C-alpha positions in Angstrom: 62.7 165.0 177.4 60.7 162.6 179.5 57.1 161.7 178.6 54.4 160.3 180.8 52.4 157.3 180.0 49.4 159.3 178.7 51.7 161.4 176.3 53.4 158.2 175.1 50.0 156.7 174.3 48.8 159.8 172.4 52.0 159.8 170.3 51.6 156.1 169.7 48.1 156.7 168.3 49.6 159.0 165.6 51.4 156.0 164.1 49.9 154.5 160.9 47.7 151.4 161.5 48.0 148.5 159.1 45.2 145.9 158.9 44.9 143.2 160.0 47.5 143.9 162.7 46.3 144.8 166.2 46.7 148.7 166.4 47.3 148.4 170.1 50.5 146.4 169.4 51.7 147.3 165.9 51.9 150.5 163.9 54.2 152.0 161.3 56.2 155.2 161.6 56.4 157.9 159.0 59.2 156.1 157.2 57.1 152.9 157.0 59.1 151.0 159.6 57.3 148.7 162.0 57.1 149.8 165.6 55.7 147.8 168.5 53.9 149.5 171.4 55.7 147.6 174.1 59.1 148.5 172.7 59.0 152.2 173.4 62.5 153.4 174.3 64.1 150.1 173.4 67.1 150.6 171.1 68.0 146.9 171.3 64.8 146.0 169.4 64.3 146.4 165.6 60.7 147.5 166.6 61.8 149.9 169.3 60.6 153.5 168.9 61.0 156.9 170.3 59.1 160.2 170.4 60.4 162.6 167.8 60.0 166.3 167.7 59.0 167.1 164.1 60.4 170.6 164.4 63.1 171.4 167.1 61.4 174.8 167.6 57.9 173.3 167.9 58.2 172.2 171.5 56.5 169.3 173.2 53.0 169.9 171.8 51.3 166.8 170.5 51.0 168.3 167.0 54.8 168.5 167.0 55.4 164.9 168.1 55.4 161.6 166.2 56.5 158.0 166.8 59.6 157.0 165.0 61.5 153.7 164.9 64.6 154.5 167.0 67.2 154.3 164.2 65.0 156.6 162.0 65.0 159.0 164.9 68.7 159.1 165.7 69.7 159.5 162.0 67.5 162.5 161.5 69.6 165.6 160.6 68.6 169.2 160.5 65.0 168.3 160.9 65.0 165.9 157.9 64.2 162.2 158.0 66.7 159.9 156.3 64.6 156.8 156.8 67.4 154.2 156.9 65.0 151.6 158.3 61.8 150.5 156.4 59.5 147.5 156.6 59.8 144.6 154.3 57.0 142.1 155.1 56.9 141.6 158.8 60.5 142.7 159.5 62.4 146.0 159.5 65.4 146.2 157.1 68.0 148.8 156.4 67.7 150.5 153.0 
């Protein structure tokens, strides 16, 4: 599914802010992994992220979308997060 810039920004804003980091650049996903706004769609970056459908049946409504670090998104199975990537300090690491 393709998302427009406005939709991507709205989903980005659902990420968790962490002071003193600039929330326009850095947030954390539901697993606690760092994501960087400019790395949307970049699977070559440890801070790359994608838009996840929380429930496959929930459609593309904003309430059903969340930002996830890309590896946390691709390892999701049957609607459940596995969270193989988490933050440790300023880096993301595999569990």
